[in-house]
C-alpha positions as CSV (number, residue, x, y, z in Angstrom):
1,X,121.4,99.6,130.9
2,X,119.1,96.6,130.8
3,X,116.8,98.2,133.3
4,X,116.4,101.3,131.2
5,X,115.9,99.1,128.1
6,X,113.3,97.0,129.9
7,X,111.4,100.0,131.2
8,X,111.2,101.6,127.7
9,X,110.2,98.2,126.3
10,X,107.4,97.7,128.9
11,X,106.1,101.3,128.5
12,X,105.9,101.0,124.8
13,X,104.0,97.7,125.0
14,X,101.6,99.2,127.4
15,X,101.0,102.2,125.2
16,X,100.3,99.9,122.3
17,X,97.8,97.7,124.1
18,X,96.1,100.6,125.7
19,X,95.4,102.1,122.3
20,X,92.5,99.7,121.6
21,X,91.8,101.0,118.1
22,X,95.3,100.5,117.0
23,X,95.6,97.1,118.7
24,X,92.4,95.8,117.1
25,X,93.4,97.1,113.7
26,X,96.8,95.4,113.8
27,X,95.0,92.1,114.4
28,X,92.1,92.7,111.9
29,X,94.1,94.1,109.0
30,X,96.3,91.0,108.2
31,X,93.1,88.8,108.2
32,X,91.5,91.3,105.8
33,X,94.5,91.0,103.5
34,X,94.3,87.2,103.6
35,X,90.6,87.1,102.7
36,X,91.2,89.7,100.0
37,X,94.0,87.8,98.2
38,X,92.2,84.5,98.7
39,X,89.2,86.0,96.9
40,X,91.4,87.3,94.0
41,X,93.8,84.5,93.6
42,X,91.8,81.6,95.1
43,X,91.2,80.0,91.7
44,X,93.9,78.8,89.4
45,X,95.1,81.3,86.9
46,X,94.4,80.8,83.2
47,X,97.3,80.5,80.8
48,X,95.8,82.3,77.8
49,X,93.4,85.2,77.2
50,X,91.0,85.1,74.3
51,X,88.8,88.1,73.3
52,X,85.4,87.2,72.0
53,X,83.2,89.2,69.6
54,X,79.6,88.1,69.0
55,X,76.1,88.1,70.5
56,X,74.7,85.8,73.1
57,X,73.3,83.3,70.5
58,X,76.8,82.9,69.1
59,X,78.1,81.9,72.5
60,X,75.5,79.3,73.0
61,X,76.0,77.8,69.5
62,X,79.7,77.1,70.0
63,X,79.9,75.3,73.4
64,X,82.8,73.2,72.2
65,X,85.1,76.2,72.0
66,X,84.3,77.2,75.6
67,X,85.1,73.7,76.9
68,X,88.8,74.4,76.5
69,X,90.5,74.6,79.8
70,X,93.0,77.1,81.1
71,X,91.7,79.8,78.7
72,X,90.0,83.0,79.9
73,X,87.4,84.2,77.5
74,X,86.9,88.0,77.6
75,X,83.9,89.5,75.8
76,X,84.3,92.7,73.7
77,X,81.8,94.9,72.0
78,X,84.1,97.0,69.9
79,X,86.3,95.3,67.4
80,X,88.8,98.1,67.0
81,X,89.7,98.2,70.7
82,X,89.9,94.4,70.9
83,X,92.3,94.3,67.8
84,X,94.4,97.0,69.5
85,X,94.8,94.9,72.6
86,X,95.8,91.9,70.4
87,X,98.4,94.1,68.7
88,X,99.8,95.0,72.1
89,X,99.8,91.4,73.3
90,X,97.3,92.1,76.0
91,X,95.2,89.2,74.7
92,X,96.5,86.2,72.8
93,X,93.7,85.7,70.3
94,X,90.5,87.4,69.1
95,X,87.5,85.4,68.0
96,X,84.4,86.6,66.1
97,X,82.0,83.7,66.6
98,X,79.1,84.7,64.3
99,X,81.5,85.3,61.3
100,X,83.8,82.3,62.2
101,X,86.9,84.5,62.0
102,X,89.9,84.7,64.4
103,X,92.8,87.1,64.7
104,X,96.3,86.3,66.0
105,X,99.4,88.4,66.4
106,X,102.1,86.7,64.3
107,X,104.8,87.7,66.8
108,X,103.0,86.2,69.8
109,X,104.1,82.8,71.0
110,X,101.0,82.5,73.2
111,X,98.9,83.4,70.1
112,X,100.4,80.4,68.3
113,X,99.6,78.0,71.1
114,X,96.0,79.3,71.4
115,X,95.5,78.9,67.7
116,X,96.5,75.3,67.9
117,X,94.0,74.7,70.7
118,X,91.3,76.4,68.7
119,X,92.0,74.4,65.5
120,X,91.8,71.2,67.5
121,X,88.2,72.0,68.4
122,X,87.0,73.7,65.2
123,X,89.1,73.9,62.0
124,X,86.6,75.9,60.0
125,X,87.6,79.3,61.3
126,X,89.3,81.8,58.9
127,X,92.6,83.1,60.0
128,X,93.6,86.7,60.1
129,X,96.9,88.3,61.3
130,X,97.8,91.5,62.9
131,X,101.2,93.1,63.7
132,X,102.2,95.3,66.6
133,X,105.1,95.8,69.0
134,X,104.6,93.8,72.1
135,X,103.7,95.6,75.3
136,X,106.2,94.1,77.7
137,X,105.3,93.7,81.3
138,X,107.8,96.5,82.2
139,X,105.8,98.8,79.8
140,X,102.5,97.7,81.4
141,X,103.7,98.0,85.0
142,X,105.7,101.3,84.9
143,X,102.6,103.6,85.2
144,X,101.4,101.4,88.0
145,X,104.7,101.7,89.9
146,X,104.8,105.4,89.4
147,X,101.2,105.7,90.7
148,X,102.1,103.4,93.7
149,X,105.1,105.5,94.5
150,X,103.0,108.7,94.4
151,X,100.4,107.1,96.6
152,X,102.8,106.0,99.4
153,X,104.9,109.2,99.2
154,X,101.9,111.5,99.5
155,X,99.9,109.5,102.1
156,X,102.8,108.8,104.5
157,X,104.9,111.8,103.6
158,X,102.2,114.3,104.5
159,X,99.6,112.8,106.8
160,X,102.0,111.0,109.1
161,X,104.2,114.1,109.5
162,X,101.2,116.3,110.4
163,X,100.1,113.8,113.1
164,X,103.6,113.8,114.5
165,X,103.6,117.6,114.6
166,X,100.3,117.6,116.4
167,X,101.3,114.9,118.9
168,X,104.6,116.7,119.7
169,X,102.8,120.0,120.2
170,X,104.4,121.7,117.2
171,X,101.0,122.6,115.7
172,X,99.9,124.0,119.0
173,X,102.9,126.3,119.0
174,X,102.3,127.3,115.4
175,X,98.7,128.2,116.2
176,X,100.0,131.0,118.4
177,X,101.7,132.6,115.4
178,X,100.0,134.5,112.6
179,X,100.1,131.4,110.4
180,X,96.7,130.1,109.5
181,X,95.6,126.6,108.5
182,X,95.3,127.4,104.8
183,X,98.9,128.7,104.7
184,X,100.2,125.8,106.7
185,X,98.4,123.1,104.6
186,X,99.3,124.9,101.3
187,X,103.0,124.9,102.2
188,X,102.9,121.2,103.0
189,X,101.1,120.4,99.7
190,X,103.5,122.4,97.7
191,X,106.6,120.9,99.3
192,X,105.4,117.3,98.9
193,X,104.2,117.9,95.4
194,X,107.6,119.2,94.3
195,X,109.4,116.2,95.9
196,X,106.9,113.8,94.3
197,X,107.3,115.3,90.8
198,X,111.1,115.3,91.0
199,X,111.2,111.6,92.0
200,X,108.6,110.8,89.4
201,X,110.7,112.3,86.6
202,X,113.8,110.4,87.8
203,X,111.9,107.1,87.9
204,X,110.2,107.5,84.6
205,X,113.2,108.8,82.5
206,X,115.5,106.3,84.3
207,X,113.3,103.4,83.3
208,X,112.8,104.9,79.8
209,X,116.6,105.1,79.4
210,X,117.4,101.7,80.8
211,X,114.5,99.6,79.5
212,X,113.4,101.6,76.4
213,X,109.8,101.7,77.7
214,X,107.0,102.7,75.4
215,X,105.4,106.1,75.2
216,X,102.9,106.4,72.4
217,X,101.1,109.4,73.8
218,X,102.1,112.9,74.9
219,X,104.7,113.2,77.7
220,X,102.9,116.4,78.8
221,X,99.5,114.6,79.1
222,X,101.2,111.7,80.9
223,X,102.8,113.8,83.6
224,X,99.7,116.1,83.9
225,X,97.7,113.0,84.9
226,X,100.3,111.9,87.4
227,X,100.5,115.4,89.0
228,X,96.7,115.6,89.3
229,X,96.8,112.2,90.9
230,X,99.5,113.3,93.3
231,X,97.4,116.3,94.4
232,X,94.5,114.0,95.0
233,X,96.5,111.7,97.1
234,X,97.9,114.6,99.2
235,X,94.4,115.8,99.8
236,X,93.3,112.3,100.9
237,X,96.3,112.2,103.3
238,X,95.2,115.6,104.7
239,X,91.7,114.3,105.3
240,X,93.0,111.3,107.1
241,X,95.3,113.3,109.3
242,X,93.1,116.4,109.8
243,X,92.3,115.6,113.5
244,X,94.0,112.5,114.8
245,X,97.1,112.6,117.0
246,X,97.8,108.8,117.4
247,X,100.6,107.8,115.1
248,X,99.6,104.1,115.4
249,X,96.0,104.9,114.5
250,X,97.0,107.1,111.6
251,X,99.4,104.4,110.3
252,X,96.4,102.0,110.4
253,X,94.2,104.4,108.5
254,X,96.9,105.1,105.9
255,X,97.4,101.4,105.5
256,X,93.7,100.7,105.0
257,X,93.7,103.5,102.3
258,X,96.8,102.4,100.5
259,X,96.9,98.6,100.5
260,X,93.5,98.0,98.8
261,X,94.6,100.5,96.2
262,X,97.9,98.7,95.7
263,X,96.2,95.4,95.3
264,X,93.1,96.3,93.3
265,X,94.0,99.4,91.2
266,X,95.7,97.6,88.4
267,X,99.3,98.3,89.5
268,X,100.6,94.8,88.9
269,X,98.0,93.2,86.7
270,X,94.8,94.1,84.8
271,X,91.5,93.4,86.4
272,X,89.9,92.8,83.0
273,X,87.9,89.6,83.3
274,X,87.7,89.9,87.1
275,X,84.2,89.8,88.9
276,X,82.1,92.8,88.1
277,X,81.7,93.7,91.8
278,X,85.5,93.8,92.2
279,X,85.9,96.0,89.2
280,X,83.2,98.4,90.5
281,X,85.0,98.7,93.9
282,X,88.3,99.2,92.2
283,X,86.8,102.0,90.1
284,X,86.0,103.9,93.3
285,X,89.7,104.1,94.2
286,X,91.7,107.1,93.1
287,X,94.8,105.1,92.2
288,X,92.8,103.1,89.7
289,X,92.1,106.3,87.7
290,X,95.7,107.5,88.0
291,X,97.0,104.1,86.7
292,X,94.4,103.6,83.9
293,X,94.7,107.1,82.5
294,X,98.5,107.2,82.5
295,X,98.7,103.7,81.1
296,X,96.2,104.5,78.3
297,X,98.4,107.5,77.3
298,X,101.7,105.6,77.5
299,X,100.9,102.3,75.8
300,X,97.7,103.1,73.8
301,X,98.5,106.6,72.6
302,X,95.4,108.1,74.2
303,X,95.0,111.8,74.4
304,X,94.6,113.8,77.6
305,X,90.9,114.7,77.0
306,X,90.0,111.2,76.0
307,X,90.6,110.3,79.7
308,X,88.0,112.8,80.8
309,X,86.2,110.3,83.0
310,X,89.3,109.6,85.0
311,X,90.3,113.3,85.2
312,X,86.8,114.3,86.4
313,X,86.9,111.7,89.1
314,X,90.3,112.7,90.3
315,X,89.3,116.4,90.3
316,X,86.1,115.8,92.3
317,X,88.1,113.7,94.8
318,X,90.7,116.5,95.1
319,X,88.1,119.2,95.8
320,X,86.1,116.9,98.2
321,X,89.1,115.6,100.2
322,X,90.9,119.0,100.5
323,X,87.6,120.9,101.4
324,X,86.6,118.4,104.1
325,X,90.2,118.2,105.4
326,X,90.6,121.9,105.7
327,X,87.2,122.3,107.3
328,X,87.9,119.6,110.0
329,X,91.6,120.5,110.5
330,X,92.6,120.9,114.1
331,X,95.8,122.4,115.5
332,X,95.5,120.7,118.8
333,X,94.1,117.1,118.6
334,X,91.1,115.0,117.8
335,X,89.7,116.0,121.3
336,X,89.2,119.6,122.2
């Protein structure tokens, strides 16, 4: 029994090391994650977030305010959107420098502490209060968790299976039947979409029942965004798996597609105030648009069509990924 075990163990190791692309990727990818998180979390995290309204001259005229440590100052151009974030406890205070006015949410403990810090530096500001139900972390993170679940279920539930079919010769046998590529791919898309939607409903309404999560917008709009996002993720998975037959390489490609999205698409935390280059990169990821659009509908009460920029991006990616994936799809392998 030990000889059989050792023979399989040795053969599997040789297979892994001979697949140079997979071997290199398994070494490179952990280092990539280390550098990524070191870049994001390298600096100490600020305790409070303060929104700031006012022009550049107003910033320069009040240097004593910005000398306060452990406070992240976030500039805003629109007062209404900034006040809404304050009402939802997404920021702790809002300053308008040129008019010497500040807003706090009377139900926010962090708002109280930030106000005390401000008054210690400049006591001439006029106080204004707002009210609003706090957006708890569970309310904030639920759309992100739903989007992350959609991403992993679609990427690994479709792409990995197709590669396994190709590697085991199942696709080659199906090629001998009247079944064509469009029918085969459509069946996989439909099957996975139904599964994802069912799981999505269970997760959302289970969390809504247990934690009384917020939903200020339309349920129909919310789920329409998630379904469009699921279709986009499935099409991305088909593109990744359209020709490859190495399960190890496919796993690496799926990881390189999924992990940056999980880290940078706003699943766990908002990127507001992050470096502009990082926000630009995150905006190119499909999961970012799924999470931001669904989150805006659920906790801000946004309408479906107000998220047109996110919807257009997802639709373009859906058409692009599915078109290229169907064009490059191979029944046999990545080598003819």
